[in-house]
C-alpha atoms as one frame of an Amber mdcrd trajectory, in Angstrom:
protein
  95.247  91.443 118.464  95.994  90.500 122.092  96.517  93.173 124.765 100.210
  92.443 125.280 101.040  92.820 121.596  98.934  95.970 121.376 100.924  97.542
 124.211 104.223  96.635 122.561 103.159  98.168 119.254 102.410 101.507 120.913
 106.028 101.825 122.095 108.024 103.874 119.598 104.950 104.609 117.484 104.381
 108.246 116.525 101.584 110.218 118.129 100.002 110.644 114.685  99.915 106.865
 114.183  98.489 106.197 117.638  95.557 108.552 117.016  94.959 107.365 113.428
  91.608 105.727 112.646  93.453 103.125 110.569  95.860 102.280 113.400  94.173
  98.913 114.033  92.829  98.531 110.501  93.517  95.985 107.776  97.138  96.972
 107.119  98.571  98.718 110.176  96.827  96.431 112.647  98.642  93.416 111.204
 102.171  94.856 111.315 104.894  94.278 113.896 106.236  97.195 115.934 109.278
  97.512 113.682 107.234  97.347 110.492 104.807  99.950 111.761 107.650 102.321
 112.583 109.228 101.722 109.151 105.930 102.314 107.384 105.414 105.474 109.431
 108.794 106.833 108.341 107.816 106.485 104.683 104.159 107.519 104.920 102.649
 110.912 104.224  99.325 112.400 105.260  97.573 114.114 102.391  94.398 116.196
 102.301  92.224 115.669  99.227  89.457 118.074  98.211  86.066 116.694  97.202
  86.074 115.821  93.509  89.841 115.255  93.297  91.163 111.980  91.949  93.264
 109.740  94.184  93.843 106.922  91.694  93.242 107.127  87.948  91.787 104.151
  86.085  94.454 102.543  83.932  97.323 104.237  85.757 100.309 102.503  87.313
 100.424 103.812  90.847 103.470 103.893  93.090 101.503 104.136  96.333  98.661
 102.728  98.420  96.709 104.563 101.096  94.463 104.314 104.141  91.464 106.630
 104.419  91.790 108.756 107.556  88.714 110.920 107.069  85.962 111.358 104.501
  84.360 109.223 101.798  85.973 107.910  98.607  83.973 106.722  95.606  85.208
 103.998  93.269  84.274 104.439  89.617  84.561 102.523  86.385  84.881 104.468
  83.142  83.627 102.805  79.957  85.380 103.178  76.574  82.755 105.696  75.405
  83.395 107.911  78.441  80.374 106.916  80.524  81.144 106.521  84.208  79.579
 104.239  86.815  80.046 104.491  90.575  80.713 100.927  91.723  81.484 101.390
  95.407  82.145 103.661  98.374  84.987 103.489 100.871  85.170 105.028 104.328
  87.728 105.516 107.095  89.724 103.415 107.893  89.462 101.484 104.585  92.541
 100.525 102.568  92.672 101.942  99.011  94.452  99.960  96.314  95.031  96.421
  95.053  98.392  94.885  96.038 100.473  93.335  93.251  98.168  94.772  90.564
 100.269  97.198  88.556  97.483  98.919  86.624  94.393 100.188  88.402  91.127
  98.843  86.984  89.089 101.537  88.782  89.415 105.192  89.620  89.199 106.428
  93.216  87.915 109.953  93.807  87.209 111.876  96.998  83.431 112.177  97.317
  83.909 114.564 100.252  86.874 116.494 101.572  89.111 113.681 102.752  92.437
 112.888 104.329  94.502 109.851 103.422  97.749 108.298 104.630  99.910 107.450
 101.622 102.730 104.880 101.643 104.978 103.367  98.945 103.660 100.406  96.994
 107.009  98.567  96.964 107.368  98.839 100.734 103.906  97.468 101.481 104.210
  94.650  98.948 107.484  93.585 100.573 105.785  93.576 103.990 102.921  91.492
 102.609 105.362  88.846 101.353 107.120  88.815 104.738 104.086  88.897 107.037
 101.579  86.051 107.237  99.233  88.029 109.495  99.077  90.850 106.946  98.300
  88.316 104.218  95.436  86.915 106.315  94.145  90.411 107.089  94.046  91.452
 103.428  92.450  88.127 102.460  89.749  88.565 105.109  89.079  92.106 103.903
  88.775  90.885 100.304  86.130  88.358 101.395  84.222  91.065 103.286  84.242
  93.242 100.158  83.061  90.271  98.073  80.128  89.693 100.431  79.290  93.408
 100.314  79.384  93.359  96.500  76.996  90.409  96.410  74.653  92.185  98.805
  74.768  95.259  96.566  73.908  93.074  93.553  70.774  92.074  95.433  69.994
  95.719  96.148  70.334  96.732  92.504  68.609  93.689  91.068  65.696  92.975
  93.403  64.990  95.809  95.817  62.422  98.554  95.227  63.373 102.188  94.711
  62.621 102.984  98.346  64.662  99.998  99.537  67.581 101.030  97.300  67.684
 104.575  98.681  67.285 103.285 102.241  70.158 100.823 101.655  72.499 103.594
 100.541  71.517 105.856 103.442  72.059 102.993 105.878  75.502 102.282 104.380
  76.607 105.901 104.789  74.957 106.258 108.198  76.740 103.169 109.551  80.112
 104.742 108.714  79.334 108.283 109.888  81.654 109.704 112.543  78.676 110.437
 114.794  77.125 106.991 114.371  75.822 105.194 117.454  73.920 101.946 117.769
  70.607 103.800 117.595  70.994 107.080 115.671  73.315 109.267 113.604  73.590
 112.390 111.460  75.731 113.051 108.393  76.109 115.083 105.213  75.286 113.155
 102.056  78.579 112.352 100.340  76.895 112.032  96.931  74.740 114.417  94.946
  71.236 113.401  93.871  72.631 112.700  90.381  75.408 110.493  91.788  72.934
 108.598  93.978  70.763 108.000  90.915  73.810 106.755  88.999  74.875 104.465
  91.836  71.403 102.977  92.324  70.268 102.803  88.700  67.413 105.263  89.285
  66.420 108.656  87.930  67.150 111.833  89.887  63.404 112.419  90.228  62.896
 108.958  91.728  65.705 109.524  94.230  64.165 112.832  95.300  60.715 111.233
  95.669  62.056 108.406  97.808  64.007 110.780 100.049  60.828 112.821 100.526
  58.891 109.642 101.268  61.403 108.573 103.917  61.301 112.068 105.407  57.514
 112.165 105.586  57.455 108.751 107.270  59.805 110.079 109.963  62.618 107.653
 109.133  64.997 110.523 108.275  65.142 114.280 108.702  66.625 116.447 105.937
  68.218 119.835 106.595  69.941 122.102 104.069  69.314 119.560 101.272  72.324
 117.352 102.128  72.348 117.033 105.921  70.577 113.854 107.000  69.578 112.840
 110.517  68.593 109.254 111.232  66.821 109.233 114.614  66.302 105.461 114.616
  68.717 103.196 112.724  66.446 100.188 113.219  63.578 102.001 111.489  65.842
 102.754 108.534  67.014  99.134 108.418  63.422  97.930 108.302  62.881  99.981
 105.139  65.538  97.896 103.400  63.691  94.638 103.903  60.315  96.151 103.018
């Protein structure tokens, strides 16, 4: 977005929208000033407690949302009731699949979260009217496809240590305190959920976390609080 257009979009935009993490994200960043104001009039900020469902698999939802704060996990439930975590989303990610009436996944808050909810019909109309929004959503879909392929590599070829390091690096890169060199965050998943996500046992996850701690790559406080003093050192653990 060029500077001139950015300045125009700020005029008439609510204070809440201006300070929103998703303000220049996939959806809102591609809207005109008038569209952004219209979307703002029909949107609602909603706090979601950890463990609460945002979208149910198989449901027909009447809304989409942007993540303002927190981590959301995407899950697939099998016919026999078994559940698999298939992805994580972070602020300012867009949650939902336009023009798909029935959700093929469930979305659940992995941490206490805040989302901005807006009507499905309104956004779908804006998509049809706005070429830039179409391009933005298409680009995001390709980014997610690349990330899914990279995760296939992680699950299929990487060692247990590399898998755990990959997940920590993913979360660390999206942490609010992240810098180019270091960060600290609370683990958004339990040991059992990490094991489920990575195809490992809980014991293996615990061993690999201890191994990374002993090597100085991470520091662990209060079981779930992780400090990464050197992001490059963590990244090197992914490639072996």
